[in-house]
Residue, then its C-alpha position, 0 to 999 in steps of 0.5 A: m836633547e841627546k836622548n831625543s836625538k838618539l830616539d829619533e835615529a832609532a825610530l828612523r832606522y826602525h821604519s826604514e830598515g828591511r821592508p819600509g813601513k810597519i804593515g803589509v798584506m798577506p794571503t789567507k788562503p792557499h795560493h801555490t797551485q793552478h787550482d788555488l789561483a783559479l779559485a782565488y781569481s778568475p774564473g772562480v771568483a765570479a761565484p762569490s761576486l755573484a752571490i754578493a750581488r744577489t745578497p749584499d750581506d754575503v760580503y761578510r761571508y765571502t770577503n774580509r770586510g767583517n775584520l777590516v777597519a780603515v784608519i783614515s786621516n787628513g793629517t790636520a791635527v796629528l798628536g804632538l805634531g799639528n797640521i803636518g798634512a796627509l802624507a806626513s801622517k802616514p807613519v802614524m796611521e800605519g802605526k795605528s793599523m799595526l796596533f789594531k792587528t797586534f792587540a785585537g787581530i783586526d786587519a787595518f788599512d791606513i788611508e791618508v786623504a789629501e782633503t781638508d774640506p769636510e764635504a769632500f772628505v765625507r764624500t771620499v770616505k763614503a765612496i770607499a766605505p764598501t771595502f770596510g767593516g768599520i772606520n777609525l777616523e784619526d787626527i782630524k782637527a776641530p771643529e771640522c772633525f765634529e761635522i765629519e764624524a756626525r755625517l759619516r755616522e748618520e750616512l753609513d751603516i758600519p761603526v765609525m769612531h773618531d778615536d781622538q775624541h771617543g777613545t780618550a773619553i772612554i779611557t778618562s772615564a774609566a780612570l774617573l770611575n776608579a779615582a772617585k772610588i779611591a777618593g771616596k766620592e760619589l760621581h754626581d757630587l764631583r765638581v769637574v774642570i776641563n781645560g781645553a775645548g777641542a775634540a778630545a775635551l768635548a768628547c770627554a765632557r759628553l761621556f762624563l755626563v753619561v757616566g754620571i757627572r752633573r752638567e751644572q757641576m762641570i766647567l769648561c775652559d779654553s785658551r781665553g778662560v772659562v767658557t761662560t754664557y756671557r761670552e759671544d765667541l763660542n761655537p755650538q760645541k762650546r756653548e753646549f757646556a757654557t756655565t752661568r757662573r761669573i768666573t773667568t779664569l782657570a784659577e777661579a774655576l779650580h777653587g774647591a774642584d774635585v777633578f781637573l782634566g787637562v787636554s790642553k798644553a804644558d804648565v797651565l796648572t800651577p802648584d798654587m792652583l792645585r792647592t786650592m782644589a778639594g781633598n784627594p783631587i783627581v788630576m788627569a794632565l794629558a798634554n803630551p809630551d809635557p803635561e799641564i803640570s809635571y808629575q814631580q810638581a803635582m806630587i810635591s804640591r798635593p800628597d793626596i793627589i790621584f794623578a794620571t798623564g798621557r805619558s808611559d813613564y809615569p803611573n796611570q797612563v791614559n793611552n787610547v790603545l786600551g780602547f780602540p782595538y777592543i771596541f772595534r773588535g766587539a763592534l765588528d763581531v756583532r756586526a754593529s751598525e754604529i758605536n754608541d754611548t752604551m757601548k762606550l760606557a760599557a768599555a769604560h766600566a770594563l776597563a775600570d773593573l779590570a783594574r780592580e782585579e789581581v794583576p797576573k804575573p805576565v803583566l808584571r814581567a812585561y813592565g819589569i815590576d814585582s807587584l801592582e795593585f788597584g790604588r792611586s798608582y794603578l787606576i786603569p789597566k796596563p796596555l800590555d795586559p792580555r786580558l783586555l781583549r777578553v774583557v772589553a770586546p765582549a762588554v762592547a758586543r753585549a752593549a751593542m746587542e742590548s742597545g739594538v745595533a747588533r745585526q749578528p748577535i752572539d749566542d754562545w759566549e763561551a765559544y766567543a771567549a775561546r775565539l778571543d783567547a785564540l787571537t791573543r795566542q797568535 
C-alpha cells in the first residue's frame, strides 16, 4: 500500500508541476515577423483555404491533417478504473496522445466526449472528423464500442481503430505466433480458451481466426461460464463464438487446451486448472493490475509454461504501445481509408519477426539487462525498442497498398525508411 501511495504522489506531482498536463501545441512555421503572421493568418491564409475549397485533397498538402490523430473517449471503460466519465479520462487520453508523438512522431489531440448514447457519440465524432487524418477510439465500454466503431469505419474515409480491441488483438497475436513456434505447435492445431467476452477478448478471437486458429478449436468464456449455443443470454458478438460442446465451466474448457488468453479478472485461473492443460501451455493472463494467475503461481505450477501478462515487471508484457503508434504511422503515410485485417495481420507478423532478431545494445541498456534473446521469456519486442517504427510502420503501409486501401502509395521505400529513421532521432 505504501508503494502505491508513493507512486500516486509522484504521479500527481508529475501531472501538476510546471505546466499542467502532458501535451501542448507548438507552431511549425516561422512566426516572428509581420510577414510571417501575414502568411500564417490574414490575409495569406486565404490562399490555401481557397485551394482546399477547390480541391479537398489539398488539405493534406497545406495543413497538418495527414499527421494528426484524434484520441477520443467517453470514459466509460477506462482500463483498471472503469466508468469514470469523460472528464476523469482526460489524463489517460493525454497520455495516449503523448505516446503517439513520442514513438511515431504523430501529433494527437485528446478529445473527451460527454456522451454515452452511441448515436450521439457517432454524430459528434463524424462532425469533427474533417480535422483529423485518423481516429483512435479509446476506453469505450462494450457493447456500445462495437456499434460505434463499426459505424465510424463505414461512414468515414479515414482510419478508425478502437485500440482496446484491435491493439490488444494485434499484440496477443504476435505473442501467439512466437509462442506456438517455441512450443513446437502448429497454429491450426491449437486448442484455445479465451476467458472474458468484452471488446478486447472478442477482437482477439477474431484476429486469432485470421492468424490461423480454427473456430471449432476456440472456446469463449464469460462471467457465467462457457459461451455455448445452448445458452439464451448471448448478445450477437458472443453468439459468433458459441461452441456446441456440452461443457459449462472454465475448468472443463481448459482440459487439454494449448492456449489460455485471459482478458477478465484476477485469480480466475487456478494452479489445478493450469496443470490440466496440454504440454508447453501458452498462457496470456492480461488482467491488470493483477493477472488471472500470478506469475509466481504460474511458474511453480507448470515449469513448461510460456507466460505473458499485461505488467511491465514480468517478462512478455502485452503492451498496446507496441502497436498503435506504428499502425497509425503506416496508415497515415499511405493515406489509408481504413485499418483492415490485412494491416493488423501485417503488424502482428512484423512484431513477431522482430522479436526473433538480435536485440541491440541500446535496448539492453534501456532495461538494465545484459542479454535478451528470443525464447520463453522474450516473445515480443520491448516497448522501448527503437526498431519498432522502422519495422511495423512499413509493414502496415505495404499491407494497406496490397489490400487496396492506400490512396497515396509509397514508391521509394529507402526514402521512406530514412524519414522514419529521422523521426526516431527527434
